[in-house]
N, C-alpha and C positions, 0 to 999 in steps of 0.2 A: 503494499503498500504506498501510496507516495508521500512526502514528508509535509503535512501542515503546518505552513511558515506564515505565523504573525510578523507581518514585516511594517513595518513603519517608514520611510524614508527619511521623512520630514516632518516629525513630528506635534502637532500643537503643545504639547508635554510628555514632557522622560523624569524620572524621582524615583528615588529613595524613601518609604515610608517605614514605618514602624506600628505594628498592634501590637495591643495590649502593654501592662505591666515592666520594668523595667526587671528583668533577671526573667523574665518568662514572654519575651515579646518575639514575633515575629514578623521580620522584615519581607518588605517587597520593591520587586520592580515594575514599576507602572510606566507605560506608555497609551496618550492616547492622541488620538487625530479625528477631530470632531466630537462628533459622540460613541466611537469607535475606542473601547479599552479594553487592555490587555494586562494583566497584572500576574506574573510569576514569583515563588515565595523564593526567597534566598534566604543558607545562612548570615546571620552576622558579619563573620569573619569575608566571608563570597564581596559582602558588599564594601566595605575597607575595603580590600584587597582591589574592587574594580575601581573605586574611587583615585585608590594611590596609583592604579597602573594607568588611568586616564591623565591624571597629575604629568607624570612619567612621561608619555606621550607628547601633550600638550610642551611640560616644560622643553624637553628637545626641536620641539619643532617652531618652538618661541627664538630657542637658541642661533637657530639658522641664519645666515647673513642675511639681514633685512627682512627676518622677520616676515616672507614673502607670502605664510597666511593669515598673518595678523591677525597671530593666538594673541589674547588679551591677557595679561600677569592676573588681572584679579577679576574679579567675575562680576560682568557689566551690571551695574544697577536696575535696570530694565529687566532681566533676567533670573535677579531672584525670586526662587518662590518659594516660601517658608507654607505654604496652605496646605492641611491632610491630605492623605489619598484621597481620590474620586472612592464613594461609596456605591453601590457594596463594594465589598474588596474581597471579588472572588477566583483565586489564585488558578490557572490553565495546568501549570501543572511547578512540581519543586525540582529549583535550579538541581543538576547537577556540575557538569563541561560545563563552561564559560567559553567564548576564545574575546578578543580585542581585535582588532585593526584599526588602519588609518589608510583612507581611502584615497587618494589625492587629487584621483580625478573630478571626486566633487566636493572637497576638503572638508573631510563626514571623518567622526569616530565612528566604527560599528562597532556596534553588541551582538554577542550572538552569544542566547541563554538554549540549555536544551532540558531536557526534560530527568531526574536523575536516575541510574539503572540498577534496580538492587538484582545482584547475581548471589547464587544461591551456594552456598557453600560448601565446597567444597568440589565446585565446579571448576572442571581442568580447560574444556576446550567452551570456549565463550564466541559465537557465533557473530560476526559483525552485521550490523543490520542497521541500517536508516532508520533511526527517531520518530517514533511516531507523531510531534510535532519541532517545532521551533521556534524564538523570538528573537527578531530582526529588526535592531533597532538605528538609526545613521543620523548622529547629529552634527551640526556644528561647532564649529571648535567653541565660541562664545557658551555657548549651552552644555557644552560638553565643562568648560570650567564651572559655569554655577550648578551642572549635576554632581560634581565632583565635592564642591563644596559641600555642598546641602546634604550629599548622603554623609562626609563625616563628619558633619555635626549628628544628624540623626545617631549613627555607630557611638559617637563620643557623648551622648543625650543619657546615655544608661546609666548602671550602678555607677560608684566613683573606687578607683582603685587603690589597697590595700599598699601604704608607703613600703609597709615591711617586707609581705608575702608575693605583691604583684596581679593578687585575686580579687576579683569582682566582691566589694563587701555589701553583704544581702540588707536588706530593709532592717532583718530582726534584731542584727549586730554581725560580731564576723569573729571568730574564732579559730587561732589555728596556734601551730605550734613551733616552738623558737627549735633551732636545729642545739644539740648539746654541746657546741663551740662557739655559740653566740655571745 
């Protein structure tokens, strides 16, 4: 069966947002063009890594002599998006593999998200098959800068990190044991 491609070539909106309380949030990548909205569930770490890699691509492009694709150093104010996810948030799939690229022919960052594929424990031979569906989002450099900034803010708005052990602090408190040689 051919892959269903949820494609957004010049979306009106593309954001990462979270639903739930810190510590038990679900993250979503959401794209919208007109009334058509597609959301895919992601892990917090996937969201953060996606934003960081987009920033790397943009910084590399900006560093090219003369900044030929006009990559902004900061998020253009008109592209700041602090609105919540569009409701209802119904995930098409939970994201597994993602890819990120640059299309010089359109000067767009390209995000591809594929469904998480669970493999049975002990499976030796895994037949390569086409994914049932995928999300394909193409965004210009200003939108990409705004997307990355917002995503890092959403990821960072969770539980505070313990300065001693480096793990998130629960709302009910935080207990950890120190090493004997501390």
